[in-house]
C-alpha positions in Angstrom: -8.8 -10.1 23.5 -5.5 -8.5 22.6 -7.1 -5.9 20.3 -9.5 -4.7 23.0 -7.3 -1.8 23.9 -7.8 -0.3 20.4 -11.5 -1.0 20.3 -11.8 0.6 23.8 -10.0 3.7 22.5 -12.5 4.1 19.6 -15.4 3.5 21.9 -14.3 6.4 24.1 -13.3 8.6 21.1 -16.8 8.3 19.6 -18.3 9.8 22.9 -16.3 13.0 22.5 -16.7 16.4 20.7 -13.8 15.7 18.3 -15.6 12.7 16.8 -18.7 14.9 16.4 -16.6 17.5 14.6 -15.4 14.9 12.2 -18.9 13.7 11.5 -19.7 17.3 10.3 -16.4 17.8 8.5 -14.9 14.4 7.6 -11.5 13.4 6.4 -11.0 13.1 2.6 -8.5 10.3 1.8 -6.9 10.3 -1.7 -4.9 7.4 -3.1 -3.9 6.4 -6.7 -4.7 2.7 -5.9 -6.9 0.5 -3.7 -6.8 -3.3 -3.3 -10.6 -3.7 -3.0 -11.0 -7.0 -4.7 -8.3 -9.2 -6.3 -10.0 -9.1 -9.7 -10.6 -5.4 -9.7 -7.5 -3.9 -11.4 -7.3 -0.8 -9.1 -4.0 -1.8 -7.3 -0.4 -2.7 -8.1 1.2 -3.4 -4.7 1.6 -2.6 -1.1 0.3 1.0 -1.4 -3.0 -0.2 -2.7 -3.2 -3.1 -0.2 -2.7 -0.7 2.7 -5.3 1.7 1.3 -7.8 -1.2 0.9 -7.1 -2.4 4.5 -7.6 1.2 5.8 -10.9 1.6 4.0 -12.2 -1.5 5.7 -10.9 -0.4 9.2 -12.6 3.0 8.7 -15.9 1.2 8.1 -15.4 -1.1 11.1 -14.7 1.8 13.4 -17.4 4.0 11.8 -14.9 6.9 11.4 -16.0 9.6 9.0 -13.4 9.2 6.2 -14.2 9.4 2.5 -11.9 7.7 0.0 -11.2 8.8 -3.6 -9.3 7.0 -6.3 -9.4 6.2 -10.1 -11.4 3.5 -11.8 -8.9 1.7 -14.0 -9.9 -0.9 -16.6 -6.5 -2.4 -16.7 -4.1 -3.1 -13.8 -0.3 -3.2 -14.0 -0.5 -7.0 -14.2 -1.3 -6.7 -18.0 0.0 -10.3 -18.7 -2.3 -11.9 -16.2 -4.3 -14.9 -17.4 -7.1 -14.2 -14.9 -10.3 -12.6 -16.2 -11.9 -9.7 -14.5 -15.1 -10.7 -12.8 -18.3 -8.7 -12.9 -17.9 -5.7 -10.6 -21.1 -6.2 -8.7 -20.0 -4.1 -5.8 -19.7 -1.0 -8.0 -22.6 1.3 -8.8 -22.6 4.7 -10.5 -22.8 7.8 -8.3 -26.1 9.5 -8.9 -27.6 12.8 -7.8 -31.0 13.1 -6.1 -32.8 13.0 -9.5 -31.2 9.7 -10.4 -28.8 11.2 -13.0 -25.1 10.4 -13.0 -23.0 13.0 -11.2 -20.6 14.5 -13.6 -17.7 16.9 -12.8 -15.6 18.8 -15.2 -12.1 20.1 -15.2 -10.0 22.0 -17.8 -7.1 20.1 -19.2 -4.9 21.3 -22.0 -7.4 24.0 -23.0 -10.4 21.6 -23.2 -13.0 20.3 -20.8 -12.7 16.8 -19.5 -15.9 15.2 -18.1 -15.6 12.8 -15.2 -18.1 10.4 -13.7 -17.7 8.4 -10.5 -18.3 4.9 -9.4 -19.0 3.9 -5.8 -17.4 0.7 -4.5 -19.0 -0.5 -1.3 -18.6 -3.7 0.8 -19.7 -4.1 4.4 -19.8 -0.4 5.0 -16.4 0.3 3.3 -16.8 2.9 0.5 -14.6 4.3 -2.1 -15.4 6.8 -4.9 -13.6 5.9 -8.2 -13.2 8.5 -11.0 -13.8 7.5 -14.6 -13.3 9.4 -17.9 -14.5 6.7 -20.1 -17.8 8.4 -21.1 -19.1 9.4 -24.6 -18.8 13.2 -23.9 -15.0 13.0 -23.9 -12.6 12.8 -26.8 -11.2 9.3 -27.5 -7.8 10.2 -25.9 -9.4 11.6 -22.8 -11.5 8.5 -22.4 -8.3 6.6 -21.9 -7.0 8.7 -19.0 -8.3 6.3 -16.4 -7.8 3.1 -18.5 -4.4 1.9 -17.3 -3.0 1.9 -13.7 0.3 3.7 -13.5 0.4 4.3 -17.3 4.0 4.4 -18.5 3.2 7.3 -20.9 4.3 10.2 -18.8 1.8 12.7 -20.3 -1.0 10.3 -19.5 0.3 9.7 -16.0 0.4 13.5 -15.4 -3.2 13.7 -16.7 -4.2 11.0 -14.2 -2.7 12.8 -11.3 -4.3 16.2 -12.2 -7.6 14.3 -12.6 -7.3 12.5 -9.3 -6.6 15.6 -7.3 -8.8 18.2 -9.0 -11.7 16.1 -10.2 -11.7 14.3 -6.9 -11.9 17.5 -4.9 -14.7 18.8 -7.1 -16.6 15.5 -6.8 -16.7 15.7 -3.0 -17.8 19.4 -3.2 -20.6 18.5 -5.6 -21.7 15.7 -3.3 -21.9 18.1 -0.4 -18.9 17.0 1.7 -17.0 19.6 3.7 -13.8 17.9 4.7 -11.7 19.3 7.5 -8.6 17.2 6.5 -7.3 16.1 3.1 -5.0 13.1 3.4 -2.7 12.5 0.5 -1.6 8.8 0.6 1.5 9.4 -1.5 1.9 12.4 -3.7 -0.2 11.3 -6.7 -3.2 13.4 -5.7 -1.3 16.5 -4.6 -2.8 18.7 -7.3 -6.0 18.9 -5.2 -4.1 21.6 -3.3 -4.7 23.9 -6.3 -8.5 23.6 -5.6 -7.9 24.4 -2.0 -5.8 27.4 -2.9 -8.4 28.6 -5.3 -11.2 28.4 -2.7 -9.0 30.2 -0.1 -8.3 33.0 -2.5 -12.0 33.4 -3.2 -13.4 33.0 0.4 -10.6 34.6 2.3 -9.9 37.4 -0.2 -6.2 36.8 0.0 -3.3 36.5 -2.5 -1.8 33.3 -3.8 1.0 33.1 -1.2 -1.3 33.6 1.8 -3.8 31.2 0.2 -1.1 28.5 0.1 -0.6 28.9 3.8 -4.3 28.6 4.5 -4.7 25.6 2.2 -1.7 23.6 3.6 -3.3 23.7 7.1 -5.8 21.2 5.8 -3.4 18.8 4.1 -1.5 15.8 5.5 0.9 13.8 3.4 2.0 10.1 3.8 5.3 9.4 2.1 5.8 5.7 1.3 9.2 5.7 -0.5 12.7 7.1 -0.2 13.7 5.7 -3.7 14.0 8.5 -6.3 12.6 6.0 -8.8 9.5 5.7 -6.7 8.9 9.4 -6.3 6.7 10.8 -9.1 8.5 13.4 -11.2 7.5 15.2 -14.4 9.0 17.8 -16.7 8.4 21.2 -15.3 7.5 22.5 -18.7 4.8 19.7 -19.1 3.4 20.5 -15.7 3.1 24.2 -16.6 1.4 23.3 -19.9 -1.1 20.9 -18.3 -2.0 23.0 -15.3 -2.2 26.3 -17.2 -6.0 26.1 -17.6 -6.4 25.6 -13.8 -4.0 28.5 -13.1 -6.0 30.8 -15.4 -9.2 30.0 -13.4 -7.6 31.7 -10.4 -5.8 34.4 -12.5 -2.4 32.9 -11.7 0.7 32.5 -13.7 1.6 28.8 -14.3 5.1 29.5 -13.1 3.9 30.3 -9.6 2.3 26.9 -9.2 5.1 25.0 -10.9 7.7 26.5 -8.5 6.1 24.8 -5.6 7.2 21.4 -6.9 10.4 22.3 -8.8 13.6 20.7 -7.5 16.2 23.3 -6.3 19.1 21.5 -8.0 17.1 20.7 -11.1 14.6 23.4 -12.1 13.5 21.4 -15.2 12.0 18.7 -12.9 8.7 18.9 -11.0 8.6 16.5 -8.0 5.2 15.5 -6.6 6.9 14.6 -3.4 8.3 18.1 -3.0 5.0 19.6 -4.0 3.2 17.5 -1.4 5.7 18.4 1.4 5.4 22.1 0.6 1.6 22.1 0.6 1.0 20.0 3.7 1.2 21.0 7.4 1.8 17.5 8.6 3.4 14.4 7.1 4.3 10.9 8.2 6.6 8.1 7.3 5.4 4.5 7.5 7.9 2.9 9.8 10.5 4.1 12.4 13.5 3.4 10.1 11.7 5.1 7.2 11.2 8.2 9.5 14.8 8.3 10.4 15.9 8.1 6.8 13.3 10.6 5.7 14.5 13.2 8.3 18.0 12.8 6.8 16.7 13.6 3.3 14.1 16.2 4.3 15.6 17.7 7.6 13.2 20.7 7.7 10.0 18.8 7.4 7.7 17.8 10.3 7.6 14.1 9.7 5.7 11.9 12.2 5.9 8.1 12.2 2.9 6.0 11.8 4.1 2.4 11.0 1.8 0.6 8.6 -0.5 -2.2 9.7 -3.0 -4.7 8.4 -6.7 -5.2 8.7 -6.8 -8.2 10.9 -10.0 -9.9 9.9 -9.1 -9.8 6.2 -5.8 -11.7 6.7 -6.4 -13.8 9.8 -6.7 -17.5 8.9 -6.0 -18.9 12.3 -8.5 -16.9 14.4 -9.0 -18.1 18.0 -6.0 -20.4 18.2 -3.7 -21.2 21.1 -0.4 -22.9 21.3 -2.2 -26.2 21.6 -4.1 -26.0 18.4 -2.2 -23.5 16.2 -0.3 -26.3 14.4 -3.4 -28.2 13.4 -4.9 -25.0 12.1 -1.6 -24.2 10.3 -1.6 -27.6 8.6 -5.1 -26.9 7.2 -3.8 -23.7 5.7 -0.7 -25.5 4.5 -2.8 -28.1 2.7 -4.6 -25.3 0.8 -1.2 -24.0 -0.2 0.0 -27.4 -1.3 -3.2 -28.0 -3.3 -2.7 -24.6 -4.9 0.9 -25.4 -5.8 -0.1 -28.7 -7.3 -2.8 -27.0 -9.4 -0.6 -24.3 -10.7 2.7 -26.1 -11.1 2.1 -29.9 -11.0 4.5 -30.3 -8.1 3.4 -32.6 -5.3 4.8 -31.7 -1.9 4.1 -33.0 1.6 2.8 -31.2 4.6 5.9 -31.9 6.6 8.2 -30.2 4.0 9.7 -26.9 5.1 8.2 -24.3 2.8 9.8 -20.9 2.3 7.8 -18.2 0.4 9.0 -15.0 -1.3 6.0 -13.1 -2.7 5.8 -9.5 -3.7 6.7 -7.2 -6.6 9.9 -8.4 -8.4 12.1 -5.2 -8.3 15.8 -4.8 -7.6 15.7 -3.3 -4.1 13.5 -6.2 -2.8 16.3 -8.7 -3.9 14.2 -11.6 -5.1 17.3 -13.6 -6.0 18.9 -13.2 -2.6 18.0 -16.7 -1.5 19.2 -18.1 -4.8 22.5 -16.3 -4.7 24.5 -19.5 -4.0 22.8 -22.4 -5.8 25.5 -24.9 -4.8 25.1 -24.0 -1.1 21.4 -24.2 -1.3 21.6 -27.6 -3.0 24.1 -28.8 -0.4 21.8 -27.7 2.5 18.8 -29.3 0.8 20.7 -32.6 0.2 21.8 -32.9 3.9 18.6 -31.7 5.4 16.5 -34.3 7.3 13.4 -32.8 5.9 12.8 -31.5 2.3 13.2 -27.8 1.7 10.8 -26.1 -0.8 10.8 -22.6 -2.0 7.8 -20.7 -3.6 8.3 -17.4 -5.5 5.3 -15.4 -6.6 4.9 -12.0 -8.1 2.9 -10.0 -10.6 4.4 -10.1 -14.1 4.2 -6.6 -15.6 6.4 -7.3 -18.6 7.3 -10.3 -20.5 11.1 -9.7 -20.0 11.2 -9.1 -16.3 14.8 -10.2 -15.6 14.0 -11.6 -12.2 11.2 -13.8 -13.5 13.3 -15.0 -16.3 16.3 -15.8 -14.0 14.1 -17.7 -11.5 12.5 -19.7 -14.3 15.9 -20.5 -15.7 17.2 -21.6 -12.3 14.2 -23.8 -11.7 14.6 -25.5 -15.1 18.3 -26.0 -15.0 19.1 -26.7 -11.3 16.2 -26.6 -8.8 13.2 -28.3 -10.4 11.2 -29.9 -7.7 12.7 -27.6 -5.0 11.6 -24.2 -6.3 8.3 -23.1 -8.1 7.2 -19.8 -9.5 3.6 -18.7 -9.3 2.6 -15.8 -11.5 -0.3 -13.3 -11.3 0.3 -12.5 -7.6 -2.8 -10.9 -6.1 -4.6 -10.6 -2.8 -6.3 -14.0 -3.2 -3.0 -15.7 -3.7 -1.5 -13.6 -0.9 -4.1 -15.0 1.5 -3.0 -18.6 0.6 0.7 -17.9 0.8 0.8 -15.8 4.0 -1.2 -18.5 5.9 0.3 -21.7 4.4 4.0 -21.0 4.4 6.3 -22.1 7.1 8.9 -19.3 6.6 8.2 -15.9 5.1 11.2 -14.6 3.2 11.7 -10.8 3.2 15.1 -9.7 1.8 15.1 -6.0 0.8 18.2 -3.9 0.9 18.2 -2.2 4.3 16.9 1.4 4.1 15.0 0.8 0.9 11.8 -0.9 2.0 9.7 1.9 3.7 7.7 -0.7 5.7 6.4 -3.8 4.0 3.3 -5.5 5.3 3.3 -9.0 3.8 5.4 -10.2 6.7 2.8 -8.9 9.1 0.1 -11.0 7.4 2.4 -14.0 7.6 3.2 -13.4 11.3 -0.5 -13.0 12.1 -1.0 -16.6 10.9 2.0 -17.9 12.9 4.3 -18.0 9.8 7.8 -17.2 11.0 10.0 -14.6 9.2 13.5 -14.8 7.7 14.1 -11.2 7.0 16.6 -8.4 6.7 16.3 -5.7 9.3 14.4 -3.3 7.1 11.0 -1.5 7.3 8.8 -2.6 10.2 11.2 -5.5 11.1 13.6 -2.8 12.4 11.1 -2.2 15.2 10.8 -5.7 16.7 13.0 -8.2 18.4 14.3 -11.1 16.4 12.9 -13.7 18.7 9.4 -12.3 18.3 9.1 -12.9 14.6 11.7 -15.6 13.6 15.2 -14.8 12.4 16.9 -11.6 11.2 19.5 -11.3 8.5 21.9 -8.6 9.7 23.8 -8.2 6.4 21.5 -7.4 3.5 24.4 -7.3 1.1 25.7 -10.8 1.8 23.7 -13.9 1.4 26.0 -16.2 3.3 24.2 -15.4 6.6 20.9 -16.6 5.3 22.2 -20.1 4.5 23.9 -20.3 7.9 20.6 -19.4 9.6 18.7 -22.0 7.5 21.2 -24.7 8.2 22.0 -24.1 11.8 18.8 -22.6 13.2 15.7 -23.1 11.1 16.0 -26.7 9.9 17.1 -28.1 13.4 14.2 -26.3 15.2 11.6 -27.3 12.6 12.8 -30.9 12.6 12.8 -31.1 16.4 9.3 -29.7 16.3 8.1 -32.4 13.9 9.6 -35.1 16.1 7.9 -33.7 19.3 5.1 -31.2 19.3 5.2 -31.0 23.0 7.3 -28.1 24.3 8.0 -27.2 20.7 10.2 -24.0 20.3 8.6 -23.7 16.8 5.1 -23.4 18.3 6.2 -20.9 20.9 7.7 -18.7 18.2 4.5 -19.0 16.1 2.4 -17.7 18.9 4.9 -15.0 19.8 4.8 -13.8 16.2 1.0 -13.8 16.0 0.6 -11.9 19.3 3.2 -9.4 18.2 1.1 -8.5 15.1 -2.2 -8.5 17.0 -0.8 -6.1 19.6 1.2 -3.7 17.4 0.5 -3.9 13.7 -3.2 -3.6 13.0 -4.9 -0.9 10.9 -6.9 -0.1 14.1 -3.7 1.2 15.6 -2.8 2.9 12.3 -6.2 4.7 12.2 -5.9 5.7 15.9 -2.5 7.2 15.3 -3.7 9.0 12.2 -6.4 10.5 14.2 -4.2 11.4 17.2 -1.1 12.6 15.3 -2.5 14.0 12.1 -6.2 14.6 12.0 -7.0 16.1 15.4 -4.2 18.7 15.3 -5.5 19.9 11.9 -9.2 19.8 12.9 -8.4 21.9 16.0 -6.9 24.8 14.1 -8.8 28.0 14.3 -8.9 28.5 10.5 -11.9 26.8 9.0 -11.9 25.8 5.3 -15.1 26.6 3.4 -16.5 25.0 0.3 -19.5 26.3 -1.7 
């Protein structure tokens, strides 16, 4: 088995003293979103999917890591036609007497009460914080209602709640973490609780307490885009954290300065705040690391390229080159049935199906493959096999310009060739990443921190047509499919489709023996199994981030 090397590492690791130390003082993992179930509205995109995969890997490897997030009632996909199913894997967190565990934090000079839900499945466990309880004011009950609330004040309340209430919940439950892992900066306010405890236990001032606290914090950055980095008005941050500052006899300005941008003192950056209060940080791909070091040259930024939880996404388990095509056709039939159900289009299993599926935002360039409609129509007309294209994404607003443009193009020029499937979620992702022939990945180079949907596709033998961004930057073209070298010019993509992809696929259909297509399918699958699993991600987290922190002489104490 290709993955045996990772399993062997964990087997040996669990025999050692370091593992025993983590059993006593585990890792606390904080994230604003988790893709736990497709119908549970606690995720929006790749950040949540990665967190959901890591939670499952942690359970599989029996590594002591506790996950904390928020219990949203509404996801970002607010226009979804799907109903939320009963959350039968959720149960309230209770104390030894059977009462709900409640933590409190001051917010805008009033107490906000927070309960917690525990999501558990196959040993994977996440604590989700919830303010929707009768003890709170009506406006405070809505703090955890909407994922990534567009109201900036409400978003700031969410992030204060995630960090501070999450920290207090773990303390109340008796956990004594050795490491606090911020998966993106949304939870960085937990550092205030660490600083508070260090000031009390070490009898030190604020500045020294910051140095003690940061020794226990690691930070994973997922984006270079300014629009993706959480920012707030410095004045609002001062106002909202003032009650917490007063608890440790601090001036709100001292705390706010930790996240204030040097060139813009009116703006508080959660990314800056996270970097300043963490002793280690990591990027999520090699290219992302290179770009991050250019932006933050004085930071100690490791690279841990993202990965996927293999058993969650593997729909061709146990295949060889001899039977991978038959297995792929079964998955492709599921995709074709799904397309027929959702759109009414009837396509054949020999059609060459391209899929583009993810959030529809500018830097991901969803219209890249539709940039030259006439060229696409010409290639389609002259192709010996029908070309089909599937677009899918979550619709977060009724006027998403990319959705409107895709639907317009389908209606006016590409009906029968292109379909759009809304309400993209993890269930749909499983169908698309296993049933497609070609996975389209077209971000502007340098903007996609990693991207994992192509890994899921490659795991199932689906070949990639991708710009050289994110994780694709780390692999050879022949190992995954075809690479587009110019992410600003769509001409190359049509050349590759016409001169490379269609001829190889057509030859494959004519003769399955010695098929170059099948060889590429197996090469892509083996590449993912060997290099892009969450077992490798977790191992690297432990080696590069967790163990160095755990081995520090300073020991953090919690009452």
